[in-house]
N, C-alpha and C positions, 0 to 999 in steps of 0.2 A: 815767486814763487810761481810757479809752471801750473796747470791744471792734475798733471797725474802727482804732485806732489801734494797740493792742496785735499783730492780725495780718499791720499790715505791719510793725511792726518786726521781727517773727519773721522775717518773710518776706526781709525787707532783710538780715537773719541768717547766713538761710540759707544765699543766693548769696552774701555777703562769705565764710563758711566755705569755701563750695565744694562744692558737692553733684554725684551723678554723673553728671547730666543737663547742667547747663552750661547750660541755656538761658534766653533771656532774652525777654521779651516784654512790646510797650509801643504803647498804642493813645492815638491825640489827635485831633479832632476841629476842623475850622476853619468859623465862620460868619462870615459877610456878604452885606449885601447889595450887589445889583451894580447894582440898578435898583429905584425904589419899589414894582415888582410883583415880582421876582423875587429871589429867594433862594440862594445860592452854598454847598453841605454839602459838604466836603469831611473823609473818615476816612481816616487813615493807620493802618498796622499794619505795625509793626518788628518780625521774629522773627530771634533771633542764637541761634546754636550751635555750641560748638566738637566737641562731643561725635561718635564718631562711630558708635554703635549706639544705647544706651540713651537717650531720648528725654521730657519730661514734658509739652512743650508742643508741641515741633516737630512735623511733619506727616513721617512715614516716607517716603513717597511721595518729596516734596522732594531730602529726603538720598540716598536710593537714585537717582533722578537725577542727581543731581553724581556719585555715585561709580560711575556707570557710562559717564557721557557726558563729556568732555574739553572743559568748561565754563569760560570766564573768564568769563562773563555773558552770560543770557539776560533779552529781556521781553517782556513780550505785553499788548496791548491790546485791546481792544474799546469802539466805541465807536458809539454814536447821537445822531446833531445834532450841529448843529455849532454851534461859540463865535461870538456875533455884536456883532463887534469895536464895529461903529458904538452899539450900545444896549446893552451890558454893558461898554465901555471894557477895558483894557488887565487880562488874568485874571492872580490871585493866583498859582493854580495852573497846573502845563504842561496848555497843552492840547494832545490827541493828533488824528489823522488820523480821518478818517469808516469803520470797519469792523475787518479786523482788520488788524493789524499784529505781524508778528514780526522780533524781533531778538535774533540770537544772536553771540558772540564763539567762536571756539574757538580750543583751543591751536595753537602756529605748526610746522611740520613736517608734517603731515598732506597723505597725497597725495590725488587727486581721488575713486578710488571710497571713502575710507573714511571722506570730508569728507562724501559723498553719504551713506553708511549712518547716519551719526551725527545728521546733520541729518535725515532720515527720520526715524530713532529717536526723535529729539526733540518733533517734529511731532505721531507718534505718541500719546508720552507725553502734550503739553499739549493736546493734541484731548481724550483723556481726562480729563485733571483739569479742562479747563474746560466739558466736556460740549459743545464748539464744532465745528463741520462745517470744521476746517483740512485735509482730504486734498487738498485744490487747494493747498494750501502746497506740498504735494512737488512736485507738477509741476513742470518745469526753468523752465517758461516763466513762472511769479511769481516767480519768487528772482534777485535781483540778490546777486552777490557782490563785497565789496572796496569798498565806499560809504566816504565819505570824511565824518566827524566834522569840525562846524561848527569844532570847537575845533582840533581840528589844521590844517583851513584856515587860519585865521587865523593860527594860529602858523605857518605856513609863507608867509603874504603878509608879515608882520613879517620872516620872517628875507632878505625878498629873492627866495623860489622863486617860479617862473613856470608851472609842471606838476607833476604827480605822477606822471612816470615809474619813480621809484623806488618809490612804492607811499605810502599814507598814512601821517605821522608821527603817532609816539607810540601806533600800534596795534599791541601786541605779538603778537597772534595772527591769525586768519582769521577775517572778518566776513562774516557771509549776511545779506539781508535780506530781506523778503516782506511783500507788501498783499492782501487783498481788501476791498477799499472797497468791496463788495456782501453782508457777513457779517452778518448780522443779528443782535441783540443782545438778549437775554430773558431772562426767568427762571430757565430751565433753563442758562444758562451762573453766573449769581448764586449758586445752591444751593451746587453743587461748590467755587465760590469760596469760601464761608463755611464749607465743610467743613475750609479748612485752616485755619483760624484755632483757638483752642484749646478757646472757649465758642461755635463758632459764631453762633448770633444769637440764643441763650439768654440770654445775658449780657455784658456791658460795653456800648459803643458800636456795638457790631455790632447790638443790639438794636432800634436807631432804620432799620435795612432790615428789619423783618418785614412794613410792609404794601405789597407789592408793588404795590399799582395806584400809590401814591401813586410809587413810587420809579420805577417804567418810565410814569410817564405824567409828568415831568419832561422837559422841552424839550431836555436836555443833557444825558446821563450815558453816562459812560467807566469803564469797570475794567480797572483793571493791576495785571499781575505781575511782578514783577522778583527775578532771584534772580542773586546777585552771590559769586562765592568772594573771599576778603580771609585774607592770610598775616597768622598769629594772631602774638603779642608773641613765642611762645616758637618756637624754631625747628624748622621743621618742621609746626607744629602750623596745620590748616583750620579757614577760620572760616565758615561758609556764612551769608549775608542774604538772606531771605525777606523785599521789599516789598512789599506789598498795598495799594492804595491804591482808593478810589473817591469820583466826582465828580459831584454831581447839580445842575443849577439848574431849582427850583421856582418855576413860577407862583403867588403865592399870595394869595389870595381877599381880598386885603386893600379895606378899605371905602373910599371916596370921600375925597380929598383935603377937608375942609370950610376953610370961610371964618375969617379972623382972627376976626370979630366973633360966632364961633358957640361956644357951652359946648364945652368937648375931649370929645370922646367917648372910652369905655369902652375899648382899643387892652390886646386879648390877645394878643399874638405872641407865644406859648409854640414853641419848637423843637421840643418833642414833639408837640405841636397842629398845627403845619403838617405833620410828618413822618407823623404817624397810626400813630405808636409810640411807646413809652416805654422809660425802663430802668428793670427792675424788680431786674437784682441787678448786683451789679457781676462782672468777672473774676477768680476768683483766681489765676490764672496771669499776672496784668498787674502788672509792677513800678512800671508809669506808665500813667494815666490819666485825661487830661486834656481840657478842652475849649476854645478858643480863640475871642474872639466880638469880632469888627474894631470897633474904633469908630468913628464918624465924623472927618469931615477938613474944615479947614477955621479957623474962628475957634471953632467949640465943640466943637472938640476935645479940648480943657482939663477939660470934664465928663467923670467917670465915672461905672459904677453899680457895687454889687460887693454880689454875695449876704451876708450873716450870717455870721462868721467870719472872713470879709477873704480876699482874695486879690491875687497879685501881677497887676502889667500889665506888657506887652513891648512896650518902643517902640525904634525905627525907630534907631540912633544909629553916628555914626561914630567914628574916631580924633579927638581933638581940636586933634591935630599937623595937620590937614590944613587946606586951604581949605574956604570957605564954602560950596561947591559941594557937601559931604558934608553940611551940614546942610538942603540943598533936597532933598537924595535923601532924608535921614531924613524931610523933610514929607511928601512924596510917599506916601509908603511909610505904610498905616494902622496906627495902635500896637493891638494887643490886648490884651482880659483875660481872664488864664487862671484856669481855676476846678478844683479837683481834684476827680473825678466820685466820689470817695471822700468826701467832705466832703458835699458837697451830698446824697446817697444817704444820709449820718446825720444832716442835719436833718428831711429831709422824709421819709424811710422810704421811699418807695416808687417815688419819680420823680426827676430833676435838679429841675426847674423853671426851667428858663433862659426869662425874657424875654428876645424881642430887642429893640433898640431900635426906636424907628418909622421906618417909612420915610417920612414926610411932611416934609420939614423945614421948613413954615410953621407946623404944628401944634406940632415941636420948640420954634421960635422965639416962640409962643404961650405955652408951659406956661413955660419960663423966666422967660418977661418977668412971668407971675403969680405965680411961686413966689418969683422976686426971687434970692438968693444963700443963702437958707437949705436946707440939706437938709433932704428927706420924707422920710416911711418911709410905705409905701402898707399896706394889709392882709396883704399878703402878705411882709410882711419884708425888702422891697427898701429898697434906698437909693442915694438920686442922683437923678437927672431923667433924661426923656424924651431922646433925642439923635437929631442929624442924619443920615440917610440915608446910608450910606456908599458912596462915589461915589471909584470907584479911577480911576486916573490913567486917559485917554484913549487912546486906540489912537493909537501914532505911527506906525504903516506898516497900511495896509492894502491886503488881496490880492484880486484877480479874475482867473477866469479865464475863458475861452469859445473857444467852437468858431466858425469863421467859412467863409464859401464852401456852394456847394450842389453837390447832388450825391453820390454813391456811391464815385467813383474817388478824388477827391482833396478836401482840405480844407486847412484852417489852425486852428492856433491863438493866443492871445493871451494872454500872461500880463501884467495890468496892475499895478503897485504905487503907491500914493499917500502920500508923507510931509507928515506935519502940521507946521505951522508951527514947532510948538514944537522938530521933532525939527529942521528946515535950520537952526533959529537954534542949536541945541546943536553941529551940526556945523560951523557956520561960527565959531562960540567956538573948538571946538579948533585949526580947519583956521589960525586965526590966531595961535593960541599956538603952534603950530608940533606939535602933534599928538604931545606928549609922553606925554599921559596914555591914551592908546588904542596904545601902542606903537610907533608910524611918525617918523617922523624929517621933517624940511623936506627931504632929500636923496633918499627912498628912499616906497616906497607908505604912504599913511597909513588904517589899517586902520578908522576911523570911517565914509574914504568908499569902501568897500567892501562891496558886495552879493550875497551869494551866492546863486546857487539850484541846487537839486537834483529832476530831475525823472524821475520813471522812466517809458519809454514801454511799453506792451507789444510784442509783437514783430509783430502786426497793425497794427498804428502805426506808419508807418516815415518820421520827418525827415527834410526835404534840409536839412543841416548847412548846405549854400552859399543857401540861401532866408534864414536869419537876419539880423533885424532889428532894429536896437535903435531906441527911438524916447524924445528927453529932451524932456517937455512937449507931449507931439505936433506935435517936431519930428524930423525926421532927423539927426542933428549929423555923420553921416559923409562925406558927399556934402560938405556947406556946408565943413568944413574938410580936404577933400583928404587924408583919413587911411581908414587901414584897421580894419576892427574890431579886431585886431589889438591896436593900440594901446591900445585902450580893457581889453583883459582881462588882469586881474590873473593870475587862475588857471584852467584849464581843463582837464577829462576826458570824453573820451568815449569809451565802448560799446558800438559797435552790435549790434544785435538779432542772435540766430542763429535763424531762423525753427524754430520749434515748440520751441525749446530752451532761450532766454535770453531775457530784456527787455532796450530800450537802457536805457543809463544816461546822463545829460547832466548834467554838475556845470560849474557857469558862476560867474565872480566877476568883476565887473564896478566899476570906476574911476569912481562916481557921483558926481561936483561937489555940493557941500551947497547950491546954490542951486536944484537942481532939486526939483520938488514930486511929477513923475508921469513912472514909467520903464515904459514898455511894450516887453518881448519879442513879435517876432512873428514864424514858421515854418510854412513849407508843411509838408505832409506824404501820402503816399497812403496808401489801403486797402488793404489783405492780402483776398485771395479764402479764405474757409473752407469746410472738406466738410461734409457735412448734419450730419456725426456731431460737430460741433463745436461746433453751436451749441446756446444752451441752451432749457429751455421760452419764454422769454419773449424771442424773436430779435426783435423788432420794438422793444423798449424800448433799443435799444443797449448798447452794450459800454462799461464802468465804466475809469478811465482814475486811475491811483492821486494822489492830490494831491500839490501839487509845497509844497516846504519854501521859505520864503524867509528868508534868515537876514542877520543885517549889526549891527553893533557900534554901542551906542549909549554915548559917553561918559558920559552923565547917569547913568550906573550901572557904570560901569569901578571906583571907589572902595567900599574895604572895608565896606560897610553891612549892619549884621545886627541883629534883636534882642535887646534887651537884657534882663534883670528889675531890675524895680522893686520899690519896697515902699512901703505908707502908712504911715507911725506908726510905731506899734509893733506892727503885725502881723505882723513878720519876714519869709522867705523862703516860708513856707507850703509848706515842702520842694520848692523848686525844685532842680533840680541845677544846676550852675554849670560852665562850662570855667575854665581858668586865667584866659582873660579877662575875667571876668565875664559872659559869656553863657550862656543858657538854654542847659545841654544838653536840646535835645530834636530828635528825628528829624524832626518837621515843622518845625520853626523853617528846620534847618537846610537840608532841603530847597525851603523857600521861597524860600530866600534869592535877591536880586536877581542876576542873573550880567551881566556887559555885553556877553553874546552875547545878543541877541533872535532868536528863532525863531518863523515866523509860516505856517500850513497856509493854502492856498488850499482853495476849497470841490469838490466832486464835479465830476465832465465826464464827459459821455454822448456816445460819439462812434458816427453809426450807419455800419452798414455794410451792403455789398448784401447782401441775404439772397436766398436760392433761391426759386423757387415751390415750396412743401412741399406743393403737391396734386399735383404729379406723381409721386413718389414715393410718395403715398397710390393714385394711379391705378396705376400698376404694379404695386406691392403687390397691389390687386386683383383685376387682369388675369392678374397670376403665380400667386394664391392660386387664380382661376377655370378658369385652365389644369391645374394639380396634382389640381385636386380630381375635376377629370372623366380625367383620365387613370387617377388609382391606386381611382377610380370604374370605367372600364373593365377597368383588370387587374384588381381584387377581384372583380369578379365573374365574372372569365372563369377564376380561378381555384376559385371556391366555388360554378360553377355545375354540376349535374350532369346528365348525357344519359340518355335514355330507356331504362330497362330494354327487353332483348335478354335473349330467352331462349337464342340461340342464340349468345351472348357465352361464352367461354373464357377459362379464368383468364389465360392469356398475355395476349390482347386489356386485360383489366384491370391487371394489371403494367405494359403499355404506356401506358396512361392515365393512370396515378400519374405512372411518372416522365417524362410529357410537364408535368404540374400540377408537380412540384420543380424541371423547369427554365425552366418558368414564373416558379415563383417564386423562382429563384435570377437570373434573368434580370431579373425587376422588383427584386431588391434588389440586383443592379449598378448598375442602373440611377440609381436612389436613391441611393446611395453618392458616385459619378461625380457625379451632379449638387447633392449635398452640398457636395463638395470643391470644384466650379466655382464654387457661389457664396460658400461661407467661405474666408476666407484665411485666418484662426487656424486654423482644422481643416486647411487643407492644411499650414501649420507644424508642427501635433504631429503628423499622418501623418508625413512625414517625418523629425520626430524618431524615432518611433518606428521607422522602417524603417532609419535610422541606426546607431540603437544595435542593433539586428538582426544589422545587418551587411551589410544589403540595398542596395546601391550606389544612389544616388539622382540621379545627373544622369544 
């Protein structure tokens, strides 16, 4: 028994016997090719604690935050770049909106002033923990409360509801949501995020993020921090879970794809070399440290590769009692090859040494044809063959958004959704089968034919709801069918914006026939006028409108499909913890399980507003400063100028001259204070409050 195995057994026994801190930490990584030149790397860190004070790995700042603020859950994400659905396909991991997004659910029953105070405290705490400029999230104009979650929407739809007058279903607390689409994301946000981990970036899988130039040179970078309160097994026990994820899509410097008759080049696609960092040490606090590499799909998906010592694979499977649709779902989800980082460090001694499959399908086919069915071992001790590029399922729904119209007073917004032929075929099959798998029936609304849109409008963008137009395949079905728009609505909620107080929120669910390939929503809006102090430094860039969230239910993923552990030969399960049904007890795999509710974020949107002539305030400031300078210069000259000495001057005349200068000084001070009170409204309010506190009447 080696030292690493003894250390793991000792650590597991310590947690089994129950230590004082009761902290559990696990780290996992997923790597998959999304295109021949782009590699997806997703890191998942999970920390759970049931202790109230003493901790060995759980961050004390997070525990203090939960103890002081009545939270159910809170999630903060910082994202730079956007996911390219046409080029990269459907993502294996959840995709976030561009910028900063804060979503929090507080305990129910809080009054508005208390809720605002807790929200401000939460924003300040997260700003300090992430070193992000989240102060604008405290502004009432960026906070939208009472949003509806998509899961609750579909449950409401299938239950026959048509509005949200009674509030969102399934949410036991008060939810607040805020977005900053233009919030930058850089290395100063990653450093404090890493400090929440037990080993920072000095050990474990987080060491792969040490090369900041590679990390922030990615085309898509997303960081998230999710905190939730969970009811413990014992009555009254509070369990806190902190989930930290980091996702990036790197553009690799892959060599050109060779011809079939050319000799195979030496492809050294090492995970650590691509990231520019390596794992030198394991993290002692981690009871689970695993790496998952996605295998290719298609006819070549049966070939696998493994590190010496053997690892278990995770295949997506469904219940055998279900129909053949579950098998089709399992064939779409890529198989994953699992590696234990402790075993890899034991073999290599100084790095993981994980080689990725080749991103060139033709090269892999050539090597398989040359190698035949015999398994060969290369110089590094790797067994197996090169694999095809991992190409995930294509994007079933493409969403784009743009602004129409000209001028600075009015405009229009178009949200375009395009469904793939495969998605339309699946929806048609579900409709023909009575829509039982999606929760609806022939007599009610089929949830699979419903598309929900959530759009937040800043208060300075004022949409006109009577101009809302829905186009199916480029044609407006409403005048042709002589029906109202309400007959196509399944559910809706509209919260008008309050000027300089809160944004407007539009939640809309439409019944879209399965044969429709393209859906467009058009709405006209007017633009508000802002004061000169409300414009950012780059006023002519435009103002950001938060991303729209489009949600729909795909019956293809309505079945219960998950990754399950499989072993090879007599290798055993490699220490894989299993659930009661045989599934891998992995926080990462549980988070990546496909849900029937699919969500797509649109891209960013800039709306130009009428900007004032900023040269006019500059001219006024210059003129006012010149006048004040001349005025005060003359006054100072008058007060400091000395007259000619006269022998006949008496002490009485000298005292009279002094009193005159003092009077002039007092007069100048009074005029200066009066001018300051006239120009500064905030100073007037302060003086008024001071006089009121002293008992002087102010009216």
